[in-house]
KEFI-948261 format. One record per residue (C-alpha): residue in one letter; x, y, z. Coordinates in steps of 0.1 Angstrom, whole numbers, padded with zeros to 4 digits, always signed. Layout:
BEGIN
aXYZ
...
end
This chain:
BEGIN
m-0048-0617+0524
p-0053-0633+0489
a-0037-0665+0480
l-0003-0663+0465
l+0012-0688+0441
d+0046-0699+0453
r+0057-0724+0426
p+0089-0715+0407
s+0081-0691+0380
p+0079-0707+0345
s+0093-0691+0314
p+0068-0671+0293
r+0065-0699+0268
a+0060-0725+0294
g+0033-0704+0310
a+0016-0699+0277
a+0016-0736+0270
g-0003-0742+0303
g-0031-0719+0292
g-0026-0693+0319
r-0010-0659+0318
p+0027-0664+0325
r+0043-0648+0355
p+0075-0628+0351
a+0107-0648+0352
p+0130-0642+0382
p+0150-0611+0380
a+0183-0614+0360
p+0215-0612+0380
g+0227-0577+0387
r+0205-0546+0389
d+0167-0551+0387
r+0154-0518+0371
f+0119-0526+0382
i+0129-0527+0418
d+0151-0496+0414
l+0122-0477+0399
l+0099-0487+0427
r+0124-0476+0453
l+0129-0443+0435
f+0092-0437+0431
g+0086-0445+0468
i+0112-0421+0481
a+0102-0394+0457
v+0066-0396+0468
v+0077-0395+0505
v+0097-0363+0499
l+0069-0347+0479
e+0044-0355+0506
h+0066-0342+0534
w+0072-0310+0515
s+0035-0305+0505
i+0013-0315+0534
p+0025-0294+0563
v+0000-0266+0573
l+0021-0241+0592
s+0015-0209+0611
y+0035-0189+0636
d+0022-0168+0665
g+0035-0157+0698
g+0068-0176+0695
r+0052-0209+0687
i+0048-0227+0653
a+0016-0246+0648
t+0017-0277+0625
g-0012-0292+0607
n-0017-0318+0580
a-0033-0311+0546
y-0046-0347+0545
a-0069-0338+0574
a-0091-0319+0549
p-0125-0337+0541
g-0120-0365+0516
a-0083-0361+0514
f-0077-0394+0531
a-0082-0411+0498
l-0050-0397+0485
t-0031-0414+0513
w-0039-0448+0498
l-0017-0438+0469
g+0007-0415+0487
q+0016-0440+0515
c+0045-0455+0495
m+0066-0470+0523
p+0051-0505+0515
l+0066-0503+0480
v+0100-0493+0495
f+0099-0522+0519
f+0089-0546+0491
a+0117-0533+0469
g+0141-0536+0498
g+0131-0572+0504
a+0138-0581+0468
a+0171-0563+0468
n+0182-0580+0501
a+0172-0614+0487
i+0191-0608+0455
s+0222-0594+0473
h+0223-0621+0500
r+0220-0649+0474
a+0247-0634+0452
h+0270-0629+0482
l+0267-0665+0493
e+0272-0677+0457
r+0305-0658+0455
g+0317-0676+0486
g+0309-0649+0512
t+0296-0654+0547
g+0264-0644+0563
p+0281-0622+0589
a+0301-0604+0563
w+0269-0597+0543
l+0251-0583+0573
a+0281-0562+0583
g+0281-0546+0548
r+0244-0538+0551
v+0248-0523+0586
r+0276-0500+0572
r+0255-0489+0543
l+0225-0480+0565
a+0244-0465+0595
w+0272-0446+0577
p+0250-0419+0561
v+0233-0412+0594
l+0266-0400+0610
p+0269-0367+0592
l+0232-0360+0599
a+0239-0366+0636
a+0271-0345+0634
v+0251-0316+0622
w+0219-0320+0642
v+0233-0329+0676
p+0250-0294+0681
l+0227-0274+0658
p+0197-0269+0682
h+0222-0257+0709
l+0237-0232+0684
l+0203-0219+0672
l+0191-0214+0708
a+0223-0196+0717
l+0217-0173+0688
g+0183-0163+0703
l+0159-0182+0680
p+0125-0191+0695
a+0128-0223+0715
q+0096-0240+0705
p+0102-0240+0667
v+0138-0251+0672
r+0128-0280+0694
t+0100-0290+0670
a+0124-0291+0641
a+0150-0310+0661
g+0124-0336+0671
l+0111-0341+0636
a+0146-0344+0621
g+0151-0377+0640
q+0117-0392+0634
l+0127-0400+0598
l+0150-0426+0611
w+0122-0450+0621
f+0124-0464+0586
l+0161-0473+0589
a+0155-0488+0624
v+0128-0511+0611
y+0146-0518+0579
l+0177-0528+0598
l+0156-0554+0617
a+0144-0568+0583
v+0180-0569+0571
a+0192-0587+0602
l+0164-0613+0598
t+0169-0618+0560
p+0190-0650+0561
w+0166-0667+0585
l+0134-0654+0567
r+0149-0664+0533
r+0153-0699+0545
l+0117-0699+0558
g+0105-0685+0525
d+0123-0711+0505
r+0107-0739+0526
y+0072-0725+0532
g+0066-0700+0504
a+0035-0678+0507
r+0027-0693+0541
v+0053-0671+0557
p+0037-0637+0548
v+0002-0652+0555
a+0013-0662+0590
l+0028-0627+0596
a-0005-0612+0584
l-0025-0634+0608
a-0001-0624+0636
a-0008-0587+0627
a-0045-0593+0628
l-0042-0608+0663
v-0021-0579+0675
d-0048-0555+0662
v-0074-0573+0682
v-0054-0568+0713
r-0046-0532+0705
f-0082-0521+0699
t-0096-0541+0728
g-0068-0538+0754
p-0035-0521+0758
e-0028-0498+0728
a+0009-0503+0732
a+0006-0539+0721
g+0001-0525+0685
y+0038-0518+0683
l+0044-0556+0678
n+0031-0549+0643
v+0061-0529+0635
a+0077-0563+0630
f+0048-0583+0617
v+0035-0559+0591
w+0067-0546+0576
l+0083-0581+0576
a+0053-0594+0557
v+0058-0568+0531
h+0095-0575+0530
q+0088-0612+0526
l+0067-0605+0495
g+0099-0589+0481
f+0117-0623+0487
m+0090-0641+0468
y+0094-0616+0439
a+0131-0621+0439
g+0126-0659+0436
g+0101-0656+0408
r+0074-0670+0431
l+0050-0640+0435
g+0020-0649+0414
g-0017-0640+0415
h-0011-0604+0408
r-0048-0595+0400
a-0059-0614+0432
l-0032-0596+0452
a-0043-0562+0439
a-0081-0566+0441
g-0080-0587+0473
g-0056-0563+0491
l-0075-0531+0483
g-0108-0548+0488
a-0098-0561+0522
a-0086-0526+0531
v-0120-0511+0521
l-0138-0536+0543
l-0115-0531+0573
v-0119-0494+0572
a-0157-0495+0565
f-0166-0521+0592
g-0135-0523+0615
p-0119-0500+0640
y-0094-0487+0614
p-0091-0450+0603
a-0095-0442+0567
g-0061-0424+0563
m-0030-0444+0557
i-0008-0419+0574
g-0011-0405+0609
l-0037-0378+0610
p-0047-0355+0640
g-0075-0367+0662
e-0076-0404+0651
p-0057-0436+0656
s-0029-0442+0632
n-0025-0470+0606
v+0012-0464+0605
a+0025-0457+0640
p+0020-0485+0648
p+0011-0502+0615
t-0021-0521+0612
l-0036-0549+0592
a-0054-0523+0571
l-0020-0508+0560
l-0008-0544+0552
a-0039-0548+0530
v-0032-0516+0512
a+0004-0527+0508
a-0007-0560+0492
g-0029-0540+0468
q-0001-0516+0459
i+0023-0545+0452
g-0003-0563+0431
v-0009-0532+0410
a+0029-0526+0407
m+0033-0562+0395
l+0005-0558+0369
l+0023-0527+0356
r+0057-0543+0357
p+0061-0549+0319
r+0054-0512+0313
l+0076-0501+0341
v+0105-0522+0328
r+0101-0507+0294
l+0100-0472+0310
a+0132-0479+0330
a+0150-0489+0298
t+0145-0455+0282
p+0176-0432+0282
l+0159-0405+0303
a+0148-0430+0330
g+0183-0446+0328
r+0199-0412+0335
l+0175-0405+0363
l+0181-0438+0380
a+0219-0435+0375
w+0218-0401+0392
a+0194-0410+0420
g+0208-0444+0429
p+0239-0431+0447
r+0220-0402+0463
m+0186-0418+0474
m+0195-0422+0511
t+0210-0387+0512
v+0178-0372+0497
y+0157-0391+0523
l+0178-0381+0553
w+0182-0344+0544
h+0149-0333+0527
m+0133-0324+0560
s+0163-0302+0568
a+0155-0282+0537
l+0119-0279+0548
f+0131-0265+0582
v+0153-0239+0565
v+0125-0226+0542
a+0098-0228+0569
g+0121-0210+0593
v+0126-0181+0569
v+0091-0179+0554
v+0068-0189+0583
v+0089-0180+0614
g+0109-0151+0599
l+0084-0135+0576
g+0052-0146+0594
a+0036-0160+0563
g+0014-0190+0572
t+0004-0217+0548
p-0028-0210+0529
a-0058-0234+0534
p-0049-0267+0516
g-0065-0269+0482
s-0074-0232+0481
a-0064-0209+0452
g-0036-0194+0472
w-0023-0228+0481
l-0023-0241+0446
a-0007-0209+0433
g+0020-0209+0459
w+0027-0246+0459
p+0051-0246+0429
l+0071-0217+0444
w+0072-0235+0478
l+0086-0267+0461
g+0110-0246+0441
a+0124-0230+0472
l+0127-0263+0489
a+0145-0279+0459
l+0170-0249+0458
v+0179-0255+0495
a+0180-0293+0492
r+0203-0292+0462
p+0235-0281+0480
l+0226-0304+0510
v+0225-0334+0486
r+0256-0323+0468
w+0276-0319+0501
f+0264-0350+0519
a+0260-0375+0490
r+0297-0383+0494
f+0287-0401+0526
e+0262-0423+0509
a+0287-0452+0505
p+0307-0463+0535
p+0345-0466+0534
r+0357-0498+0518
v+0368-0527+0540
a+0403-0541+0536
p+0404-0572+0514
g+0402-0603+0534
a+0390-0586+0566
a+0359-0605+0579
p+0341-0597+0611
g+0330-0625+0634
r+0294-0633+0640
g+0293-0619+0676
r+0309-0587+0665
v+0284-0583+0637
l+0254-0590+0660
a+0268-0564+0685
a+0272-0539+0656
t+0236-0545+0645
g+0222-0542+0680
l+0241-0509+0687
a+0232-0494+0653
g+0195-0504+0658
a+0194-0491+0694
g+0209-0458+0683
l+0184-0454+0654
l+0155-0461+0678
a+0168-0436+0703
l+0171-0409+0676
t+0136-0418+0663
a+0120-0415+0697
f+0138-0384+0710
g+0150-0367+0678
f+0178-0342+0682
v+0161-0322+0709
p+0188-0310+0733
g+0196-0336+0760
v+0216-0367+0766
a+0194-0390+0744
p+0206-0378+0709
v+0242-0379+0721
l+0238-0415+0733
g+0219-0425+0701
a+0245-0410+0678
g+0272-0426+0698
a+0255-0460+0695
v+0252-0456+0657
l+0289-0446+0655
a+0299-0476+0676
g+0278-0500+0655
t+0294-0486+0623
a+0329-0490+0637
l+0322-0526+0648
a+0308-0535+0614
t+0339-0521+0597
p+0366-0548+0603
r+0403-0544+0598
r+0427-0570+0587
r+0437-0590+0617
r+0473-0585+0629
v+0478-0622+0631
r+0470-0627+0595
a+0493-0597+0586
g+0521-0612+0607
a+0517-0646+0591
q+0518-0631+0557
a+0550-0612+0565
g+0565-0644+0578
a+0556-0663+0547
q+0572-0635+0526
a+0604-0637+0547
a+0605-0674+0544
a+0602-0671+0506
q+0631-0647+0502
p+0659-0673+0508
a+0643-0698+0485
a+0641-0671+0458
s+0678-0663+0462
q+0687-0700+0456
t+0671-0701+0422
end
């Protein structure tokens, strides 16, 4: 991991006076368009990949799934296409900015965390409401069991991101304090912990690698904190050092070359590895070098309209884009028996725009119908949940998301329990005005009435 400067960011003029290239000033209060653009870019690439890389065929009542990135040399594209590090980096910056602003307005830590839990869990409820009964209905209608169960399982796997991100959100107040005190030493320590976990994983029990779900993604999230505080420097070193370290780790270490899970080899993502963290550092360094251009791009009217449209719908697109894929694949591959051409072939290249067009047509009404659930219901003014209640809400929502990630919506008790836990967590994180306070307010109003009549 390259060294990171963690001194407060000087103004451009101050940096120029010192003879070095100035670092960007801390983001101004309010929306940071650079962060919004990174988040939009990351989610858009994830959707494009999920729609483009499946290699599908259907025979004898079973659907076979492959990955276009398994083609020779295609692994290089995963170093660009694996954009979840940019999403976690943007999320870290957004959480730091939001948490700081909330406290400056006089809010409390539990209230902030409750709001984050609601925003993450609430959009999952309509997904669960559709997908928990849907496999039962499709099987009752006589659809082949294996494709239905495959789709039901994959529909829940997307929620891994929300489960891990919820962990990062819950730890934000503590990790922000650590970052304010120790600066770059926090992500460096997390990177060292990730390296140690990899040593254990590749020489001992492979399950130990899942500790890096925390260490790797929290390290990336912590870099977002540093950006939000104007303390993320050394962008060229971050880009070159991160990508260079990734090349060395892949060339001389036990790490696979692909940065997504590919058939027949260990995964750099599930669980994440030090190699993925190195690629993440390189991506963030490149993004920071491009930041001035990206900020200018975000200020254009077209980009502004795109961000304004996508902002309130981003979670909906992420949660429902695989459902669109299942609909189109069910009709084309299972219903019509048309398998995917060989990736990169003339047939694949000719059919790819039509495939994406069909997916977009199916996704459009899904986004329109379910975007209304993007923002959770507003909490009554003055209602504030207690710390214990918020921690219970976070634990329930996280456990539910993990259950849905692991078991998907395959018929059984697990998706019902998982969806119920998410619902319970959302309810606990949505406080109501306490009756005691309401009664006290009514008593105060009654006491004021006689005084008012005497004047």
